C-alpha positions in Angstrom: 7.7 -19.0 9.5 8.8 -16.2 7.2 5.4 -15.8 5.4 3.6 -15.5 8.6 6.1 -12.9 9.9 5.7 -11.0 6.5 1.9 -10.9 7.0 2.3 -9.4 10.4 4.6 -6.7 9.2 2.3 -6.0 6.3 -0.6 -5.6 8.5 1.4 -3.4 10.9 2.1 -1.1 8.0 -1.6 -0.7 7.2 -2.4 -0.1 10.8 0.2 2.6 11.2 -1.2 4.4 8.1 -4.4 5.0 10.1 -2.4 7.6 12.0 -1.6 9.5 8.9 -5.0 11.0 8.0 -5.3 13.5 10.8 -2.0 15.1 9.9 -2.8 15.3 6.2 -6.1 17.0 7.0 -4.2 19.4 9.2 -1.8 20.2 6.4 -4.5 20.9 3.8 -6.4 23.2 6.3 -3.3 25.2 7.5 -1.2 27.6 5.7 2.0 26.3 4.4 5.3 27.0 6.2 7.2 28.3 3.1 10.5 30.0 3.5 9.7 33.7 3.6 13.0 34.5 1.8 11.7 32.8 -1.4 10.3 35.1 -4.1 6.4 35.2 -4.4 6.3 33.0 -7.5 8.2 30.2 -5.8 6.2 30.5 -2.6 3.0 30.2 -4.6 4.2 27.1 -6.5 5.4 25.4 -3.3 2.0 26.3 -1.7 0.0 24.8 -4.6 2.2 21.6 -4.7 1.8 21.2 -1.0 -1.9 21.5 -1.2 -2.1 19.0 -4.1 0.1 16.6 -2.2 -2.0 17.1 1.0 -5.3 16.5 -0.8 -4.0 13.4 -2.5 -3.2 11.9 0.8 -6.6 12.9 2.2 -8.1 10.7 -0.5 -5.4 8.0 -0.2 -5.9 7.1 3.5 -9.6 6.5 3.5 -9.5 4.4 0.3 -6.5 2.4 1.7 -8.3 1.8 5.0 -11.5 0.7 3.3 -9.6 -1.8 1.2 -7.7 -3.1 4.2 -10.8 -3.5 6.4 -12.6 -5.2 3.5 -9.8 -7.7 2.9 -9.3 -8.5 6.7 -12.9 -8.4 7.9 -15.4 -8.4 5.0 -18.4 -8.8 7.4 -17.6 -5.3 8.7 -18.0 -3.7 5.4 -21.0 -3.3 3.1 -21.1 -5.9 0.3 -21.2 -2.9 -2.2 -17.6 -1.8 -1.2 -15.1 -3.2 -3.7 -11.7 -3.6 -2.0 -9.8 -3.8 -5.3 -11.5 -0.4 -6.6 -10.6 1.2 -3.1 -7.0 0.0 -3.5 -6.9 1.2 -7.1 -8.1 4.7 -6.1 -5.5 4.8 -3.2 -2.8 4.0 -5.8 -4.0 6.8 -8.1 -3.9 9.2 -5.1 -0.4 8.0 -4.2 0.7 8.6 -7.8 -0.6 12.2 -7.7 1.5 12.6 -4.5 4.6 11.2 -6.2 4.2 13.3 -9.4 3.5 16.5 -7.5 
């Protein structure tokens, strides 16, 4: 009952994350949309933090996707891919995002 429903919701969250990578790549490649009324120092700081956050998510998404695929369909991934390490790297990237 409930555990099966929880598993479906958890899988859906992972699948929805697949949609996040293109937006993160675009945010890293495009200039930031800082408020032009900010002074130059604050604009620069916001630009740098935005790039750090964007790059951390560019690393987060593929690591998260590899871990998910390895856990759900191990036959699709190389035996050299370690899902736990991929998950750990995605957590580190998420930490960078949160701290920035």
